[in-house]
C-alpha positions in Angstrom: 48.7 163.7 68.4 45.9 162.7 66.0 46.7 159.4 64.2 44.7 157.5 61.6 44.6 153.9 62.7 42.2 151.2 61.3 41.6 149.7 64.6 42.4 150.4 68.2 44.0 146.9 68.5 46.2 147.4 65.7 46.3 147.2 61.9 45.7 143.9 60.3 46.2 144.5 56.7 48.0 142.0 54.5 51.0 144.3 54.4 51.0 144.6 58.3 50.7 141.0 58.6 53.7 140.5 56.3 55.9 142.8 58.5 54.6 141.0 61.5 56.0 138.0 60.3 59.3 139.6 59.4 59.7 141.2 62.8 58.7 138.2 64.8 62.1 136.7 64.1 64.0 139.8 65.0 65.0 141.7 68.3 65.5 145.3 69.0 69.0 145.1 70.4 70.1 143.4 67.2 68.7 146.1 65.0 71.3 148.5 63.5 70.5 152.1 63.3 70.5 153.8 59.7 73.9 154.5 58.5 73.1 158.3 57.7 72.8 158.8 61.5 76.6 158.4 61.6 76.8 161.5 59.4 74.1 163.3 61.4 75.2 162.5 65.0 77.1 165.8 65.5 74.4 167.9 63.9 71.4 166.5 66.1 70.1 168.4 69.2 70.7 166.9 72.5 67.1 167.5 73.6 63.7 167.9 72.0 61.2 165.7 70.3 62.1 163.2 67.4 59.9 161.2 65.0 61.2 157.8 63.7 58.8 157.2 60.7 58.3 153.5 59.6 60.6 152.6 62.6 60.6 148.9 62.2 62.6 147.4 65.1 63.5 150.8 66.3 67.2 151.1 65.6 67.0 154.8 64.9 64.6 155.4 67.9 67.2 153.7 70.2 69.9 155.8 68.7 68.0 159.0 69.0 66.8 158.3 72.7 70.4 157.6 73.7 71.3 161.1 72.2 68.9 162.7 74.6 65.8 163.1 72.4 62.3 162.1 73.3 61.0 159.8 70.5 57.8 159.0 68.9 58.2 155.7 66.8 55.6 154.9 64.3 55.2 151.7 62.3 52.5 149.5 60.8 53.7 146.4 62.6 52.1 145.7 65.9 54.8 143.2 66.5 57.7 145.6 66.1 55.9 148.2 68.2 55.2 145.8 71.1 58.7 144.7 71.2 60.2 148.3 71.0 58.1 149.4 73.8 59.1 146.7 75.8 62.7 147.3 75.1 62.5 150.9 75.8 60.7 150.4 79.2 63.4 147.9 80.1 66.3 150.3 79.2 64.5 153.3 80.6 64.6 155.0 77.2 62.2 157.9 76.4 60.5 156.1 73.4 56.7 156.0 72.8 56.0 153.5 70.0 52.7 153.4 68.3 51.0 151.3 65.7 50.2 153.8 63.0 48.8 153.6 59.4 51.6 155.8 58.1 50.3 156.2 54.7 47.3 157.9 56.1 48.6 159.5 59.4 47.9 163.0 60.3 51.2 164.4 61.3 51.0 167.5 63.4 52.9 170.7 62.2 55.8 172.2 63.9 56.0 169.2 66.4 59.4 167.6 66.0 63.0 168.8 66.3 64.3 165.7 64.2 62.5 163.4 61.9 64.2 160.1 60.6 63.0 158.2 57.8 65.0 155.0 56.6 64.0 152.8 53.6 60.5 154.1 53.4 59.0 156.3 50.7 55.6 157.7 50.5 55.9 160.8 48.3 52.5 162.3 49.3 53.6 162.5 53.0 56.8 164.6 52.2 55.1 168.0 52.4 53.7 167.0 55.8 57.0 165.8 57.0 58.6 169.1 56.1 55.9 171.0 58.0 56.0 168.8 60.9 59.6 170.0 61.8 59.9 172.9 64.2 61.9 176.0 62.9 65.5 174.7 62.8 64.4 171.1 62.9 66.4 168.4 61.0 65.2 165.8 58.4 67.4 162.8 58.2 66.3 160.7 55.3 67.6 157.7 53.4 66.1 155.2 51.0 66.6 153.1 47.9 67.4 154.6 44.5 66.3 153.1 41.1 70.0 153.1 40.4 70.9 150.7 43.1 73.7 148.2 42.2 72.4 145.4 44.4 69.0 144.2 45.2 67.2 146.3 42.7 65.5 143.3 41.2 63.8 142.5 44.4 62.2 146.0 44.9 59.3 147.8 43.4 60.5 151.0 41.5 57.5 152.8 42.7 59.1 152.9 46.1 62.6 153.9 44.8 64.0 157.2 44.1 64.9 158.8 40.7 68.2 160.7 40.6 67.8 164.0 42.3 64.3 163.3 43.4 64.9 163.4 47.2 66.0 166.9 46.9 63.0 168.0 44.9 60.6 166.2 47.4 61.8 168.5 50.3 62.7 171.5 48.2 61.2 173.6 51.1 64.0 172.6 53.4 67.6 173.7 53.3 70.0 170.9 52.4 72.9 170.4 54.8 74.3 166.9 53.6 73.2 165.2 50.3 74.7 162.1 49.0 73.7 160.2 46.0 76.5 158.5 44.1 74.3 156.5 41.8 76.2 154.7 38.9 79.2 157.0 38.7 82.8 155.9 39.1 84.1 152.8 40.9 80.9 150.9 41.8 82.6 148.8 44.3 83.3 151.7 46.6 81.2 154.4 48.2 77.5 154.6 49.2 75.6 152.9 46.6 71.9 151.8 46.4 70.6 154.6 48.4 70.2 158.4 48.4 70.8 160.3 51.8 69.6 163.7 52.7 70.0 165.8 55.9 68.0 169.0 55.6 66.8 171.7 57.9 63.6 173.8 58.1 64.7 177.3 57.8 65.0 179.4 60.9 62.9 182.4 61.3 64.5 185.6 62.4 62.4 187.3 65.1 60.4 190.3 63.8 61.4 192.3 66.9 65.0 192.0 65.6 64.2 193.2 62.1 62.2 196.1 63.7 65.3 196.9 65.8 67.5 197.0 62.6 65.2 199.2 60.7 64.9 201.7 63.5 68.8 201.7 64.1 69.2 202.4 60.4 66.7 205.3 60.6 68.5 207.0 63.4 71.7 207.4 61.3 71.1 210.7 59.8 73.5 210.1 56.8 71.8 206.8 55.7 70.4 206.4 52.3 68.6 203.3 50.9 71.7 201.7 49.2 73.8 202.2 52.4 71.6 200.3 55.0 74.4 197.8 56.2 76.9 200.6 56.7 74.3 202.8 58.3 73.6 199.9 60.7 77.3 199.6 61.5 77.6 203.3 62.2 74.6 203.3 64.5 75.9 200.3 66.5 79.4 201.8 67.0 78.0 205.2 67.8 75.7 203.9 70.7 77.8 200.9 72.1 79.8 203.0 74.3 76.7 204.6 75.8 75.2 201.2 76.5 78.5 199.8 78.0 78.4 202.6 80.6 75.0 201.6 81.9 74.3 199.3 85.1 74.2 195.6 84.1 72.4 194.4 87.2 68.7 193.5 86.3 67.3 194.6 89.5 69.0 198.0 89.5 66.6 199.9 87.1 63.8 200.0 89.7 64.6 198.8 93.1 62.2 196.4 94.7 60.7 197.2 98.1 58.7 194.9 100.2 55.3 196.3 99.3 56.1 196.3 95.6 56.7 192.4 95.6 53.1 191.5 95.0 53.4 193.1 91.5 57.0 191.8 90.6 58.4 188.6 89.7 62.0 187.4 88.5 62.4 183.9 87.0 65.8 182.9 86.3 66.9 179.8 84.3 69.9 178.8 82.2 68.0 179.6 79.0 66.8 183.1 80.0 65.9 185.4 82.8 62.2 186.9 82.6 61.1 189.7 84.9 57.5 190.5 85.1 57.1 194.0 86.3 53.7 195.6 87.0 54.7 198.2 89.7 54.4 201.3 87.9 52.2 202.7 85.1 54.4 200.8 82.5 53.5 197.2 82.9 55.9 194.8 81.2 57.7 191.6 80.9 61.5 191.8 80.4 63.4 188.8 78.7 67.0 188.6 79.1 69.2 185.9 77.2 72.1 184.4 79.2 75.3 186.2 79.0 76.3 189.9 79.1 75.4 190.8 75.4 74.9 194.5 74.7 73.4 194.6 71.2 71.3 191.9 69.5 73.9 191.9 66.7 76.2 190.5 69.4 74.1 187.4 69.6 75.2 184.2 67.6 72.4 183.4 65.1 71.3 180.2 66.9 70.9 182.3 70.2 68.9 185.0 68.4 66.5 182.4 67.1 66.1 180.8 70.6 65.5 184.3 72.2 62.6 184.7 69.7 61.2 181.3 70.5 61.4 182.0 74.5 59.7 185.4 73.9 57.0 183.5 71.9 56.7 181.0 75.1 56.5 183.9 77.5 53.7 185.6 75.3 51.9 182.3 75.1 51.7 182.0 78.9 50.6 185.5 79.1 47.8 184.9 76.8 46.7 181.8 78.5 46.7 183.4 81.9 45.8 186.9 81.4 43.6 186.6 78.3 43.8 187.0 74.5 45.0 190.2 73.1 48.1 191.8 71.6 51.3 191.6 73.6 53.7 193.8 71.5 57.4 193.1 72.0 60.4 195.1 71.0 64.1 195.5 71.5 64.7 199.0 73.0 66.9 201.3 71.1 70.2 202.5 72.9 68.5 205.8 73.8 65.6 204.0 75.6 67.9 201.6 77.6 68.4 202.0 81.3 70.3 198.7 81.4 73.4 197.5 79.6 72.2 193.9 79.3 70.4 193.1 76.0 66.7 192.5 76.6 63.2 192.2 74.9 60.3 194.1 76.3 56.9 192.6 76.1 54.1 195.2 76.8 51.3 194.2 79.1 47.8 195.5 78.6 45.5 197.2 81.1 44.0 193.8 82.0 47.0 193.2 84.4 46.7 196.6 86.2 46.0 194.8 89.5 47.4 191.2 89.2 46.4 190.3 92.7 42.7 190.7 92.0 42.8 188.7 88.8 41.7 185.0 88.6 45.3 184.2 87.7 47.8 185.4 90.4 51.3 186.6 89.6 52.6 183.6 91.4 50.8 181.3 88.9 52.2 183.2 85.9 55.6 182.9 87.4 55.3 179.2 87.8 54.0 178.7 84.3 56.7 180.8 82.8 59.3 178.9 84.7 57.9 175.6 83.6 57.9 176.5 80.0 61.4 177.7 80.1 62.6 174.6 81.9 60.7 172.2 79.5 62.9 171.4 76.5 60.0 169.7 74.9 57.5 172.7 74.9 56.6 173.9 71.6 55.9 177.4 70.3 
């Protein structure tokens, strides 16, 4: 991860020195986490990478790490970072705290599953923060409003939000929770002083699913352009019985004999089963989601997105081990299926005709596919 820091030993700017003095009097275990995390707790993933931006003493970092996330914690204060790292090491928490000049940090895109920002505002960073989320990732943000009912006289309006501004700053994300009560109603009650936003980077539907939908509509002979949803439903119902009658055992399509094992691998994890099959003329990898699903439309939305991400991981391993090139993937139509279980086929090129003579063996590919499926932190 590339970070812009003014010096290897820390950042000694006047503002850093100011916060060093503040945090010298504080301890990590006395630091509360942002109140918005109470709203977000049930929305958070239980694994993945999180960024606590302008983390201070790390209340949010500790909360996220105890929720199961691996946390990168960034702040200007070397004092706060040193205390947080020491606390994390003592508690055995997966937190890596770093001194970072956040205003000039290079935030890598598609890296984090969760980003938390509390009481910090640098408007020029907002687009980078949105891009730093992986598809489906969550932004959890709260900071002061110019319509604060208390403490406003001690704050710089340049670092406070206008009404509705937080939504506009992250317009590329999909809002899930937004709260800004401003100066409306009984000012002695509710959440005043701050605006709060929980927003998600939009999930991308896998292209192989969209292609399967298009082809399923096309095979309905009575379909017209304005009737696409109905045509898809007719095709699904027409072919479901045909699929249900097929064998569900993954190994049943082509039995494995001892002399074939050198060109066949099967990797099973809780997230997916991947078969690499180079025994015949058609060399391919098959990716099966968990469960006994028949049609891709049977998958819950989140499971479909994850299947797409797993296929991307498998293709990334193939490119890294077998060489660059196209690895087209598709969902077979019912007429093309020999198995009942839903699966994605990734076509392998002629460069894998004899895997055992390749610099990268099938055993190494198998190990790397298994590693990427088991690693919850792996990006795509």
